ZADO-1210 file (C-alpha; in nm, 4 decimals, padded with zeros to 6 digits):
<atoms>
<atom x="17.0153" y="00.1457" z="10.7670" code="UNK" pos="1"/>
<atom x="16.8056" y="-00.1323" z="10.6218" code="UNK" pos="2"/>
<atom x="16.8604" y="-00.3696" z="10.3351" code="UNK" pos="3"/>
<atom x="16.6190" y="-00.4926" z="10.0740" code="UNK" pos="4"/>
<atom x="16.6858" y="-00.8090" z="09.8777" code="UNK" pos="5"/>
<atom x="16.5257" y="-00.8507" z="09.5393" code="UNK" pos="6"/>
<atom x="16.3952" y="-01.1979" z="09.4531" code="UNK" pos="7"/>
<atom x="16.2642" y="-01.2570" z="09.1052" code="UNK" pos="8"/>
<atom x="15.8982" y="-01.3413" z="09.0531" code="UNK" pos="9"/>
<atom x="15.9892" y="-01.6772" z="08.9008" code="UNK" pos="10"/>
<atom x="16.1700" y="-01.7785" z="09.2203" code="UNK" pos="11"/>
<atom x="15.8914" y="-01.6488" z="09.4439" code="UNK" pos="12"/>
<atom x="15.6375" y="-01.8458" z="09.2421" code="UNK" pos="13"/>
<atom x="15.8539" y="-02.1571" z="09.2719" code="UNK" pos="14"/>
<atom x="15.8545" y="-02.1416" z="09.6523" code="UNK" pos="15"/>
<atom x="15.6008" y="-02.3952" z="09.7709" code="UNK" pos="16"/>
<atom x="15.4542" y="-02.1927" z="10.0542" code="UNK" pos="17"/>
<atom x="15.1458" y="-01.9778" z="10.0942" code="UNK" pos="18"/>
<atom x="15.2285" y="-01.6215" z="09.9900" code="UNK" pos="19"/>
<atom x="15.1726" y="-01.4823" z="10.3399" code="UNK" pos="20"/>
<atom x="15.4423" y="-01.7163" z="10.4848" code="UNK" pos="21"/>
<atom x="15.7202" y="-01.6620" z="10.2305" code="UNK" pos="22"/>
<atom x="15.8862" y="-01.3569" z="10.3879" code="UNK" pos="23"/>
<atom x="15.8853" y="-01.5051" z="10.7390" code="UNK" pos="24"/>
<atom x="16.0216" y="-01.8390" z="10.6180" code="UNK" pos="25"/>
<atom x="16.2991" y="-01.6737" z="10.4170" code="UNK" pos="26"/>
<atom x="16.4011" y="-01.4615" z="10.7156" code="UNK" pos="27"/>
<atom x="16.4151" y="-01.7712" z="10.9350" code="UNK" pos="28"/>
<atom x="16.6195" y="-01.9633" z="10.6788" code="UNK" pos="29"/>
<atom x="16.8636" y="-01.6756" z="10.6449" code="UNK" pos="30"/>
<atom x="16.8914" y="-01.6426" z="11.0226" code="UNK" pos="31"/>
<atom x="16.9633" y="-02.0155" z="11.0650" code="UNK" pos="32"/>
<atom x="17.2234" y="-02.0128" z="10.7867" code="UNK" pos="33"/>
<atom x="17.4046" y="-01.7075" z="10.9231" code="UNK" pos="34"/>
<atom x="17.3967" y="-01.8408" z="11.2792" code="UNK" pos="35"/>
<atom x="17.5266" y="-02.1817" z="11.1691" code="UNK" pos="36"/>
<atom x="17.8181" y="-02.0130" z="10.9907" code="UNK" pos="37"/>
<atom x="17.8977" y="-01.7966" z="11.2972" code="UNK" pos="38"/>
<atom x="17.8163" y="-01.4823" z="11.1000" code="UNK" pos="39"/>
<atom x="17.5430" y="-01.3812" z="11.3477" code="UNK" pos="40"/>
<atom x="17.5154" y="-01.4352" z="11.7212" code="UNK" pos="41"/>
<atom x="17.2163" y="-01.6204" z="11.8639" code="UNK" pos="42"/>
<atom x="17.0532" y="-01.2917" z="11.9671" code="UNK" pos="43"/>
<atom x="17.0956" y="-01.1229" z="11.6303" code="UNK" pos="44"/>
<atom x="16.9900" y="-01.4342" z="11.4378" code="UNK" pos="45"/>
<atom x="16.6823" y="-01.4590" z="11.6589" code="UNK" pos="46"/>
<atom x="16.6085" y="-01.0945" z="11.5894" code="UNK" pos="47"/>
<atom x="16.6442" y="-01.1485" z="11.2134" code="UNK" pos="48"/>
<atom x="16.4128" y="-01.4498" z="11.2329" code="UNK" pos="49"/>
<atom x="16.1637" y="-01.2362" z="11.4286" code="UNK" pos="50"/>
<atom x="16.1347" y="-01.5018" z="11.6996" code="UNK" pos="51"/>
<atom x="16.1781" y="-01.4925" z="12.0758" code="UNK" pos="52"/>
<atom x="16.4645" y="-01.6807" z="12.2431" code="UNK" pos="53"/>
<atom x="16.2603" y="-01.9917" z="12.3104" code="UNK" pos="54"/>
<atom x="16.1093" y="-02.0077" z="11.9605" code="UNK" pos="55"/>
<atom x="16.4458" y="-01.9626" z="11.7888" code="UNK" pos="56"/>
<atom x="16.6039" y="-02.2221" z="12.0162" code="UNK" pos="57"/>
<atom x="16.3251" y="-02.4630" z="11.9253" code="UNK" pos="58"/>
<atom x="16.3738" y="-02.3911" z="11.5544" code="UNK" pos="59"/>
<atom x="16.7459" y="-02.4640" z="11.5853" code="UNK" pos="60"/>
<atom x="16.6699" y="-02.7874" z="11.7696" code="UNK" pos="61"/>
<atom x="16.4256" y="-02.8967" z="11.4988" code="UNK" pos="62"/>
<atom x="16.7000" y="-02.8406" z="11.2424" code="UNK" pos="63"/>
<atom x="16.9557" y="-03.0169" z="11.4628" code="UNK" pos="64"/>
<atom x="17.1688" y="-02.7037" z="11.4817" code="UNK" pos="65"/>
<atom x="17.3709" y="-02.6919" z="11.8023" code="UNK" pos="66"/>
<atom x="17.3802" y="-02.3684" z="11.9998" code="UNK" pos="67"/>
<atom x="17.7136" y="-02.1912" z="12.0093" code="UNK" pos="68"/>
<atom x="17.7768" y="-02.1455" z="12.3784" code="UNK" pos="69"/>
<atom x="18.1158" y="-02.0120" z="12.4749" code="UNK" pos="70"/>
<atom x="18.2769" y="-02.0200" z="12.8166" code="UNK" pos="71"/>
<atom x="18.2372" y="-01.6404" z="12.8202" code="UNK" pos="72"/>
<atom x="17.8597" y="-01.6782" z="12.7794" code="UNK" pos="73"/>
<atom x="17.8584" y="-01.9369" z="13.0586" code="UNK" pos="74"/>
<atom x="18.0449" y="-01.6937" z="13.2843" code="UNK" pos="75"/>
<atom x="17.7930" y="-01.4199" z="13.2005" code="UNK" pos="76"/>
<atom x="17.5019" y="-01.6527" z="13.2772" code="UNK" pos="77"/>
<atom x="17.6564" y="-01.7642" z="13.6072" code="UNK" pos="78"/>
<atom x="17.7257" y="-01.4052" z="13.7084" code="UNK" pos="79"/>
<atom x="17.3668" y="-01.3118" z="13.6271" code="UNK" pos="80"/>
<atom x="17.2303" y="-01.6126" z="13.8192" code="UNK" pos="81"/>
<atom x="17.4361" y="-01.5221" z="14.1292" code="UNK" pos="82"/>
<atom x="17.3297" y="-01.1556" z="14.1272" code="UNK" pos="83"/>
<atom x="16.9903" y="-01.2083" z="14.2896" code="UNK" pos="84"/>
</atoms>
């Protein structure tokens, strides 16, 4: 199931970006907003933004958005690191 969002031409024309960058920028903005509000996890927000982990982490850092990192995620990371 996918979702399409309709944005009026007047709003698209008002966006001060080259046409070829508008969709990508809007996806990134939506991903950041939903991640910041705890609506999406880091992985899903990264997927929505169409960025890899490093790139999305860098984007969050540029925006001064702190990563949500629970103790459960820390446990998962430690378990993974010890499994070599």
